[in-house]
Structure formats: C-alpha cells, structure tokens
N, C-alpha and C positions, 0 to 999 in steps of 0.2 A: 592750340592743343593744351598748352600750359594753363591758360585761363580756364579751360573746361575741366581739367584735372583738379584745379583749385576749387572750382565750384562744386564738383562731386565730393571732394574731401570735406568742404564746409557743410554740405547737406548730410553727409554721413555723421559728422560730429554732432550736428543738430539733432539727428535721429537718435543717437546714443544718449545725448543729454535728455531728450524728451522721454526716452524709455526709462532712464534713471529716475526722472521726476515722477513718472507715472507709477513705477513699481514701489518707490519709496513712500508714496502717499497712500498706498493701500493699507487698510486697517490690519492690525496684527492678526486678528481673528480670521480674516480672509486669507492672509498669507499662510497661516497655520493649516487652513483647510486645503489650500492648493498643495502645500508641501506633503500633506498626509497621503495624497494620491500619486506622488512621484516615486519612481524607483530611486535607489540610493545614488546611482550614477547621475541621474538628473537633479537630485538634491545637491550634489557637489557642484554641478553647473550653475544651479540657481543661486548658490551662496555668493556668487560674485556680482549679482545684480545691484546690491546696495547693502548698507550696514544692517538695515532692518531685516532683509532677507537672510543675510549671513547669521544674524542672531537667532532667527527662527530655525534655520537649517541645521545649525550646530547643536540644537537641542532635541533632535529627533531621537526616538527611543528604539527604533528598529533599523539595523544596518544589514542590508542584503546585497552582498557583493559577488557578482558572477563574472568570471573572466570572459565568457562568450556573449554577454549581453550587448546587443547592438553591433557586434563584430562578426564578420564572416571569417571562417576558418582559413588561415593562410599557411603557406608552406614555410615561411620564415618564422619558425617558432621562437627563436631567440629574440627577434625584434619585437614580436608580439608579447613575449614575456617581459621584456624591459618596459614596454609601455604599460602593461598591467601592473607591474610592481611599482612603477611611478605613480599610477593612479591610486593603488592601495595605500602607498605611503602618504599621499595627499589626503586621503580619507581619514587616516589616523590623526593627521595633524588638524584637520578641520574640526573633528569631534573630540579632540583631546581634553577640552574643558568640560565635557559631559561627565557627570558623576554617576550616572545610572543608565543601564540599558535593559530593555525588555528582551531583545533578541539580537544575536549576531550570527549571520549566516555567510560562510565563505565557500565558494565553489570555484575551483581552479585546477590547472594541470600541474603535475610535479614531474620535472624532467631529470631529477637525480642530483642536481647540484645543490650545494649548501645554500639555504635560503632562510636567513634570519628574519625576514619579513613575516614569515608564517608564525614563528614563535612570538614575534612582537604583536601580531594580530590577536593570537590567543590570550596573551597576557593582557593586552589592551581591554579585551572583553571581560576577562575575569576580574580585573582591577576595578571594573565598574559594576560589579555585582550582577552580571548578566543572568537572566533567568533561563534563557534558551540558547544553547550553543550548538551550531550545526556546521561541521567541517567536512567537506567532500572534495576528494581529489579525483578528478575525472580521468577516465582511462579510455584511450582510443580503441576502436574495434579490433584493429590489428594488434595493438598493444606491444609492439616491438621495442619502442623507446620509453615505455612507461615503467616507472619504478615506484616503490612504496615509500612514502615519507615516514620517517621515524619520529613518533611523538613520545617524548619521555614522560613517564608517570609524574615526575615532579612538576611538569608544566601545568598539571591540573590540581595541584595540591591546594590552591586557594579557591576551589570551586564550591564554596560553602553555600552559595545562593542558588546554584543550578537546580532547576526543576525539570528541564528537558535536555538530554544530551544525545546528539546524533553524530556518529562518526562513520566515514565511508572511505574505503581503500587506503588504509594506512597501517603501519606497525605500531603497536603499543609496547614500549620498552620499560621493563621494571628496572629502574636505575636507583632505587632506594628501598630500604627495608621498612621505611615508615608505613604505617597503616593508611590505606586509601580511604578517604572519608567524603562521601556526598550525602550529608544528612538530610537534605531537602529534595533530593532527586526522586521524581515520580515516574518519569518516562525515559527509557534508554533504548536506542536503536543502533545496532552495529551491523554494518554491511561490508563484507570483504575486509574485515579487521583481523590482523594477526597479532599474536603475542609471542615474545621471545622465550617464554617458559611455559611449561604445561599447567602451571597454577595461575597464570596471568588473569584469565577471565574470572576464576573463582575468587581471587583477591579483589578484583574490581567489583564483582557482584556483592561480596560480603560487606563492602563499604557503603552499600545503598540500603539502609534499613527501612526507608519509606517507599521503595519502588513499587509501583502498581502495574506498569505496562512495560513489557520487555519484548523486543523484536530482534532476532538474529537471522541474518541473510548471508549466504555464501561464506560461512565460517566453518572451517574444517579442522578435524583432528582434536577437538576439545572433548574433555570429559566433564559434562555439565551436570551439576546437581543443584537444583533450585528448591529452596525451602523458604519458610517464613509465612507470616499471616497476612502480609500486605499485598502480595502479588495477585492481581486479578485477571490480567490479560497477557497471553503469551503467544508469540508467533515464531515458528521455526521454518525458514524458507530456504530450500536447496542447500542444506547443511549436511555434512558427514560428521556427525558427532554421536557420542554416547550420552543419552539423556535420561535423567531421573528427576521427576518432578514430585515434590512433596509439599507443595504450597497448599495450605489448608483452606484457603478462601478463593482459589482460582475459579473464575467464572467462564472464561472463554479460552480455547486453545485452537490454534490454526497451524497445520503442518503441511508442507509441500515438498515433495521429493523432486529430483531432476528428471526431466522427460527422458525416457529411454533407458534409464539406469535402474536395473532391477535390484541394486543393492539397498535401495531405500525400503527395507522390509521392516514392518512393525514387529518388534520382539517384545513380548509382554514382560520378560524377566531380565534379559541381559542388557541389551543396548537401548531399550526404550521402555520407560515405566511411568505411567501417569495414573495408575489405578487408585492411588490414595486420595485423588482429588475429587471427592464426592460432591463438592459444591458446584461442579461444572454445569453450566447451562447451555453452552454452545461448543460444538465440536466440528471442525472442518478439516478434511483430508483431501489432498490431491496428489496424483502420481505416486500412489502408495500401494504396497502389497501387504495383505493381512494374513496372519496364520489362521488356521481353521478355528481355533478356540477364541479368537479375539471378540467376536460378537456375542459369545455365550455369556449370559449373566450381565448383559449391558444395563439392564434396569436396576440391578442391585449395586453395580459399581458406580453408576451415575444416576442416582434416583431423581435428581432435579433437572435432568437434560431436557431442554425444550427445542433445541435446534441442532440438526445434524446434516452435514453436507459431505457427499462422497463424489469426487470428481476424478475420473480416470483411475479408479481404484479397482483392485482385484483381490480375490480371496483364494488361497491355495487350494481349498477344497472345491472351489467353483460355486459355492453356495453362500449367499449372504442372508442371514436370518436375523432380523432386527425386532426386538421386543422392548417396548418402552411405553410406560403408562402416561408419562407427562409430555412426551414428544408432541410438539405443535407444528414444527416446520421441518421439511425434509427436502434436500437437494440431491438428485441422483443423476449424474452426468457421464456419458461416454464410458460406461463401465462394461462394455463388451458383452460377452456371453452371460455375465452375471445379471444382466437385465432380465433374463428368463430363468435364472436360478436364484430367485429372490422371494423371500416371504417377509411380510410385515405385520406386526401386531402392535398397533398404536391407535387405540380407540379415540384419543383426543387430538389426533392429527387434523389440523384445519387447513393447511396449505402445503403445496408441494411444487417443486420445479424439477422437470424431467427432461433430459436430452436423449433422443434416439437417433443414431447415426444412419442406420441402414434397415432396409426391409427384412422381415423375418416371418416366421410362421404366425399367421394372424390369430390362431387359437391361443398360442403362447402369449402374444401381446395382450389379448383380451384378459387372460389370467393375471398377467403382470399388472395391468391397469386396475384390476379388481382389488388389488392391495390398498388402493387409495380411495376406497368407497366412502370413508368418513370425511373426506376433504370437502371443504366448501369452495376452495379456489385452487386451480391447477394452472401452471404455466408450462406449456409443452413446446419444446424446441425440436424441430425435425429438419432433415436435409431436403426432403422432398415431400409433397403432399400425399403421394401414394402410400407412404408409411402409415398414414391414418385412415386411408380409404378401405374400410372393411368390405369384403365381398358381400353381395346381397344374401347369399346363402348363410353366411355367418350372422347376419342381422336378424335371423329368425330366433337366435338364442337370446338370453337375457342380457341386458346392457351391463357393462362393467362398472359404470359410474352413475347409478340411478339417482343419487341425491345431490350430484354436483350442481352448484349454482353459478359459478363463474369460471370461464375457461379462456385462456389466452394462448393462441397458437402462433409460433414464430417459424416461418418457412425460409430456408436459406436459398432455394433455387427459384427461378422464374416459374410461375404457374399459368396454365392456360385457363380460359373461361370454362371449358368442359371439366377440367380437373378441379377447379374451384367449386363448381356446382356439385360434383360428386363428393367432394370433401365436406361440404355443408350438410348433405344428406347423411353422410357417415357420422359426423359429429353429433347430429341431432339424435341418432340412434344410440351413440356411445354415451351421451349424457342427456337424457330426455327432459330433465328438470331444469335445464339451463335458463338463467335469467339474463345473463350477459355473456356474449361471445365476441372476442376480437381476434382477427387474423392479420398478422403483420407479415407481408411477403416482399421479397426483393423483386424489383422490376426495373431492368436496365440500370443496375447499380444504384438504385434508390429504393427507399422503403415506401410501400403503399399500404395504408392503414384502412382496414375494413372493419367497421363496428356494427354489430347486429344485436338487437334485443330479441330474444327468442321467447 
C-alpha cells in the first residue's frame, strides 16, 4: 500500500511538472488569446500555472468580479462572505502592478457590516484611471437582511478618467463641500441609489458636463432638472420623481411607470416636463397615464419625432389622437379600450408593432387597423387567432390595409388547423397586397414558424 501511494505521488508530481512545462512554453500571443476569453475568476486561477501566465494574467484590462460566479447560494452567508473577501483581496494583489484598467465591475452582497475591502476596490480601480466603473450590491428577493452600502462622495473624487459609471443599490453620502467633477463621464446609470440630501443628485449631475446618456431606475423622492447641450439619451424607469428636462439636444427619451400604480401620471407642467426638447427623435412610454391635452400639438412640440412607443398606456379622456408628419415607426401595445378610441395622422409611417389582447367588435378593429394604411410593414401580436379572423360578412367591405406589403403575426396560444386556415383567408382580405406573411405560433410550449409568400 505504501509503495502504491508513493507511485501515485510520483505520477502526480510528474503530471504537474509536465503541465508546467507545457504551459510555460506556449507563445505569449497564445496565452494572451486564451486569457482574453477567461472570466476574472479563472484568470486568477490561471495566474498560478507559471511565471509566463502570471505575467500575462496580471496585465488584463478588464476585471469582472461576481460573488455568485461558480457558486451555489448557501445558507452560511458569513462563510461565503469570508471566502469572497479573501478572493477579492487576492485579485487586488495579483493586479496591483497594473497601471491602467478599461473596466472594473464588482457585483456582491452587502450584509451591513463595515467592509473596507469595498472602498479598497473602488480606490484600486480609480487609481488605475479606469474608464468604466460598475458597482452593484445584490439584494435578495425577501430583502430582510439586506442593507444599503454607504459610498462617500470623496471616494469618487479621483474619477477624472471615468467615461461610464454604473451604481446599483447603495447610498451616496455627501461628506464634502467640494465640487464633484467627472469631466470625461458620458454614460451614467443609477439603480436603487439614494442620496442623504435633497440636492445630492443635482450636485452629481452638475459635475458631468460631457454626459450623453443617463438612466435612472427605482430612484424616488428626487427633484430632477436636466439641462445642457450634451445629453442625448434619457431613461426614467419606475421612479417617483419630479422631472424637468431642458436638454436642448436630447434625441431619445424612455419612461416606464410601475405596474398597477396610477400615480405615474404624465403632468405636462408640474411634475413632468419635456416639452422644450424639440430635437427628440424617439419617445417610449410604458405603464403611463396621460392627461387629455398631452397628445395635442405633438407635431409642433416634437417636429423631428420618428419613433413612438406606447405600452400599457392610457389617456384620461379615453382618446389618443396622434398627428405627426415625420413619424416613421409606431408601437402600440396593450392599451385597453384606447385601441378603439384612437386616431392617427402620420403619412410617413412605414412600420408599426401592435399588440391586441382580446377580441372586440370587428368593425372597430377594422377602423383601428385602417389608421395604419400607409405602413409597409406591420408586426401584429395577438393572444388568439380568432382576434384577426374577420367574419365573412365583414369581408364584403373594403380592406383596412390595402397597400400593406409585409405582415408578421405572433400568436400566443395553440392554434388548430381549421383556425389557421380561417386566419390565412382573413389576413389575405385584410391586406390583399401582401408580398410576405409570417405566422409565429406557440405549439406545445415551442414556437412553430410558418412563412408564406402571397
């Protein structure tokens, strides 16, 4: 038994020596290529193979550190945290000679205890003139033991090289009267971020003279005023804030309210103002309630508007009247009764995406579809094929889409052969000039694609 153990030990040593010889003799270009496809966790493991590997691994420009990578969620959070902190510390040591970083991404849980490793990680990245900093503190679904990490403003004072900043689930504390300055920052994304003062976000935004893209998600209680000539893209997602946008070159705006909450009402003058952004080309709203006057004068307020998306949106008057000369793309999804209290004057509209949830009066549906007569392409999403199967008596009337060339129909439910045949007949009447028709239907939890040239 002793001799066999010695033989196994000798074979293992020989194997390790052979592996070391093999990896150390790989060309540096090959090692670089391999390392470029590894996660940060595997880069750390690979760094112990040989001096050549250690040299290449220590010079990577992107560090992406995720507490959950390769680990199953365990009940012993303290032990898991100790192991992760140990790994994080080893990462900082391995890459300490690196003088420059393209990206530093840290995703971890924060359990409320003092954790100097987090500040060391942020300082480590900023000292290396990182271009993209992404810090996310994960929160459990139950969230009973989750707290917000407090990131002091002064921790970001050296972020002169930052181009992209992403922060999630943390408190930003103003611990200095010094002016915040991110002279190179072009993209900022804040999700679940809190400030300890009412002016916290305003001070942060004012220190970003070059910002072009801004995204705010799950941020509440702010009084936000956005101005400047550089901001081009803005997203406001599930936020309870007062918003005034005076960005003279804004090109796209996306707004999403919370599902089921009727407080997300667009107020043109008090809590929500974007009327001065006449350069807007794309507007997207979801889970939003509009006042009766919001759609009036849309063409004059947004003369360059080319894309408009309304998803689960409602108008207080029950009528949505859209008039836009430059509009080229329209999305209209799950808008309830507004589907049939809708009028559209968009002579240059070329494509539309429409979602219809339930069957209704076919004459109203015919009138609704007639609004899209100028379109060359329509994507139609329906829950069941019967929504689009017009009665034969109805088909004696004129077609609602006589010039439509391309139609894609997505059906959520299983369809029978008979229903499919009836649907095809109805669609040919609905759009007699079709050159391409595709029907995507669910069949036993899978998608079946049927393509037809008409």
